[in-house]
N, C-alpha and C positions, 0 to 999 in steps of 0.2 A: 357432416361437414368434412371436406377433404383436408388431409394433413397440411397441405400448403396454405390453406386458409387459416390454420391455427398459428402459423409462424408470425412472430412479431418483428417489426423493423428493428434491427440491431443498432445499439449505440453505446458509447462509453463516455461518461461525463458530458452527455448531450451531443457528442460528435458521432454522426451516423457512419455505419459500415455495412458491408455485405459479408456473408459467411459462406465458406466452402464446406467446412466440416468442423466437428467439435469432438472433444474427448473429455470424459468426466470420471476420473478414478475416485473411488470412495471405499469405505470399509471401517474396520476396527483397528485400534492400536493394541497389538498383542505382544506380551513378553513371553517368548517361548524358550523354555529351558529343557535341554536334553541331557540326560545323565548316563554315565557309563553303566552298561549291563542292565539297563532298564529299557523295556520296549515302548513304554508310554511316556510322552513328554509331559511337562508341567506347563500349563498355559494360564497366564494372568491377563485378564481384559483390563486395559488401562483407559478405555473410553474410545469415542469415535475419532477417526482421523480427520484432520482438517480437510475440508472439501476443496478440491482444485478443479479449475475449468480451463482446459486447453482449447483454444479456438484458432482456426485458420481464417483470417479476416482479409478483406481486400477493399480497395476503393479504385474507381476507374473513371475514365473520361478524358477528353482531349486536353483539358486543363486540370488534370488530377493532382498536380503538385500541391495546390492549396489544401485539398482534402487530405492528402498524405501528411502534410506538415501539421494540420490540426489534430489528426489522430495520433501522431507521434507526440505532440505536446501533451495530449490527454493521458497517454500511456506513461509518460515520464513524470507527470505531476505527483507530488508527494501526498501521502495519506489515502484515506478511503474514498472510493468513487462509486457511482451508481452505474451498474452494468445492466443493460437490457439484453438478456440472452434470448436470441430468437426462438430457441427450443425450450428453455427452462424458466423464462420469466425474469423479473427484475430482482436484483440482489445487490448487496453492498460488498465490495471486494477491494483487495489490494492487488497491485500488479507485481507479480513475482519476477517475471522475465518477459521480454518482448524482442522480436527479431524482424527486421525489414528485409524484404527480398524484391528486387526489380530486375527486369531483363529486357533486352531489345526485342526478344522473340515475343514478348507480351507487352508491347508498347501501350502506354496509356493506363497501366495498371500497377498498383503497389500492393504487395501481399505482406501481411503481418502474421507471424506466429506468436501468440501471446498466451501466457499462463497467468490465471488469476487465482487468488486464494480468498476464501470467504473471510469476512471481517467479523470475528467474534467480539463479544463484549470484553472490555479490558477488565481483568481480574484485579480488584482493589481490596485491600484488607478492610474488614469491618472496623469501624471506628467506635471504640467503647471507652468510657471514662472509668478510670480506676477509682471507684467511689470510696474504697477503704483508704487509699492513699490521700484522697482529698480530705477525708475526715481528720487524718493525722496532721495534714498541713494546716487545716483550720484550727485544730486543737493547739498547735504551736502558736498561731497568731493570737488565739484567745488567752493562752498562758502569758504571753508577752504583755498583752493589754492589762490583764489582772495584776501582774507584777508592777507595771508602771503606775497603775492606780494606787497600789499599796505604798509604793515608794513616795508618791506625792502626798499621801495622807498621813502616813505614820511618822511620828517624830517624838523623841525625848530630849531633843536639843534645847537647852536653856529652859528646861522645865524643872519643877521642884522634884526632890527625891521621891516623894510619894507617887508622882506620875510615873517615874521610872520603874518603881517597884510594882505598881499596879500593872503596867504593861508587861513586865517580866512575868508576873503571876498569871496574867491572862494568856500569854504565849505558852507558859508551862501547862496550862489547862488544855491548850491545843495539842501539845505533844502527848499529854495523857490521853486525850480522846483518840488520837491516832493509835496509841498503844492498845487501848481497850478495843478498838475496832478490829485489831489483828489477833487478839488473844485466842479466839476460838476458830481461827482459820486452819483447816487441815493443809498446811502449807508445805512447800519444799524446804528442807532443812537449811540449805545454803542461802536461799532467799530470805528466810526468817532471820538467820544469823546476820545477814547484811543489813536488813531493816532495823534490827535491834541496835546494831552499831551506828546506823544513821540517826536513830532516835537519841541515842546516848550523846553523840556528837552535837546534835542540835540542842538538846537540853543543857548540856554542860557549856555550850558556847553562847547561850542566850545573852549573858552579860556583855559580851563583845558585840554580838550581832545586833543588839538593840540600837546601837549607834550607826548601823549600816543597813537601812531598810532594804536596799536593793539586794544585798547579800543574804539578808534574812529571808526575803521572799523567795529567792532562788533555792535556798536550802529547804524551806518548807515545801515548795513545789516538787523538788526532786524526791523528797521523802515520801510524799503522797503518791507521786507517780510510780515509785518502786513497788507500791502495794499491788499493782496489776500482775506482777510476776510471782505472787505468793502461792498461788494455787493453780492447778490445771482445771479447776471446776469454775466455770463462769458464774454460777449462782453464788458461790462463796466470795468471789472477788467483788461482785456487785453488792453483796451484803456489807462488805467492809466499807465500800465507798458510801453506801446508803446511810450508814451510821454517822457519817460526817455531814450529811446534807442539812441537818438542823443545827450545826454548831454556831454558837454566837447568838442564838435567839433570845438569851436571857442576859444580854450585855448591858441592859439598863438604858438603852438609847431613847426610850420614851421620856425619861426624866429630863428636866430642864437644867442645863448647865448654867451656873450663875457667875462663873469666872472663866477667863481664857484658859487657865490651867485645867479646870474641870472639863471644859469643852474639848481640849486636846486629849485628855484622858479618855473621854467617851469616843472621840474619833479614832484613837488607837485601838480601842476595843472593837469598834465597828469594822475598821479596816482589817483587823486580824480575822474576825468572823467571816468577812467577805472573801478574804484570801483562802481560808481553809475550805469553805463551802464551794466556792466557784472552782477552785483547783480540783476538788473531789469530783464534781460533775464533769469537768473537762476531761480528767483522766479516765473516768468511767466511760465517757463517750469514745475516747480513743481506744480503750480496751475492747469495747463492744464491737467496734468495727473489725477486730481481729479474731473474734470468737467464731466457732462453728456452732450452728444451731440445728437441733434435731427436727424442728417443725416450723412452719410459717408462724404459728401462734406464739412460739417462743421468741422468735425474732421481733414480732410485732409488740409483744409485751415489754421487752427491753426498750424498743424504740419509743413507745408511748411514755414509759416512765421517765426516761432521760430527756425526752423532748419537753415534757411538762416541767421538769426540774430546771432545764435551761431557760424556759420561759419565765419561771419564777425568779431566777437570778437576774435575768435581763431587765425585768420590770423596774428595779431600783438602781441599776448600774449606770455609771456615767456614759457619755456618748460613745467613746472609743470602745469601752468594754461591752456596751450594749450591742454595737455593730458586730463585734467579734463573736459574741455568744449567739447572736441570731444567725450569722453565717455558719457557725459550727452546727447549730440545730438543723439548718437546711441540708447540710452535707450528711449529717447522721441519718436524718429521715429518708433521704434519697437512698443511701447505702442499704439500710436495713429493709426498706420497702422493696427495692429491687431484688435483694437476696431472698426475702420472704416469698416472693412470687415463684421462686424456683424450688422451694422446699415443700416437703410433704405436709398435708393437712392433718389435723387431729380429729379423730372420731371416737365415739363411745362404743365400747364392745363389752357385752355382758356374758360371762361364762354361765352355762346352764347349771353347772354343779361345781363343787369344790374340786380343783385340779392343781397339780404342780405348775409353777410358772413355765417350766420347760415344755410341758404339753401345750399350754396356752400359746406360747410363742410359736410353736410348730403349727398349731391350728391357724393362727393369724397370718404369719409370715412364711410358713413353710421352712422355717429356720430356727431350730431350738436354741442355737447359740445366742439369739437375741433376747433370751429370758432375762439377762442382767439389765438390759435396757428397759424392759417392761417393769422390772422390780424397782429400778431407780425412779422412773417417771411416776409411778403410782405409789411410791414409798410403802411397798408391801412389807409387812413385818415378818410374814411367814411364807417364803417363796415356795415351800413344799406343799402348802395348803392355801391356795388363793380362794377365798370364799366365793361360792357361786351366787348368782343373783345380784352382784354388785358391779356397777359399770366401771370399766377400766378405760383410761386414756390410751389410745393406740394410734400409730401413724397410719394414715389412710393408704399411702402409696410409697412408703419408705421401706 
C-alpha cells in the first residue's frame, strides 16, 4: 500500500484540515552536569520529554472563511482535544501555540502553524487514611462516652455513710489494682515516678473526688492512660493493661439489692468496674496503634486480643458507649490488619546442631547483629549455645 493511502484525514476537535508538513521533536529529559577539570560529565535521566507535534495546517476554498473560523475556534478552545494526525494517528493533546497566516498571493487559503503537546494523565496524590490517627480519634470518643456513663451512674449524694465508705473502698481497690499492674514493668524512671505521683494524688483525693463523678472519671482515665508510656516494650505495656481487663468481676452485682441505698452501692461498684476495664482496653487500643511490630503475626495477635476485649465490654454497655466501643474496634482492626499485610511473616527454622545465636542469625538473615532479635523472640536462655533440633521462630522476609 502506497504511503499516501496510509494518510488519514486530519482534524482537530472534529474540524477538518489539510496538512503541508509536520515536525515532531522527542527524546529524554537529561540533567547534564559538567565539572571543572573533569573530562566526563554527569548525566541524570529524568524521564521522557513531553511529546510535541508541530503542524503546518491549511484550509482552502472560495468560501474558506467559515472553515478558517471553525478551526480557529477549535484551536482556542480550553482543555484537551482529540487530534487526528494524518501521519501519526489519533491522540489527545493540548494546544500550546497557534498562528494564522493569510495572503493575497494565496487567495482562498488560510494557513495555520500549530504546536500541540500530548495530554498526560493528571498526577494526583494517592489518598490514604491515617488509620493510626483514626484509632486515636475513636479512642477519645470512647473515653468521653465511658466518662459520661460513669458520671450518670455513680453517686454518693444523699446516701448513707456506709455507701460513701464502700464506694471509697472500692475505688481504693481500683487504685491498688493499677499499682499492682505496674509493679513489674521494666519502665522508664521518669514515667514511673509520674505515675506514682498520679496514683498518690488519686488515692489521697478520693474523699473529695467521690462527690464529683466527672472529675473522678477524668483522673482515673488520665492515670490509666499514662501507663502506655511506662515502657518501650509493647508486650510489657499490654500486660499492664491486660491485668485490668477483669477488674470488678467480683463486685457482687448478681446479688439482689433490697433497698435503694444498696442498689446505689452496687451501681457505684459496677460503674467503677466498667470505668477501669473499659478505659484499660481503650488505652491499650490507642497504644497498640502506635507500636512497631516485628511480624504480621505479632500485629494480628494484638489485634485479635483487643478486638475480643472490646466486643466483651460492648455487650453490656449502654447505647452511647456501645457505639463508641464498636467504632473503636472497627478502626483498630483496620489499622492493625493493614499494617500486618506489610510486615514479615513468621516461619519455623530448626538449627541442625547447637550453635551460638550470632551464627544462627548470620545463617538466616546474613546479619549477625540480629542475634539479639532472635534471642528475644524465642526467649533463649543461653545465646551462646542455642540447642540444635529445636524449632525457632524467625522472620521470613524481614
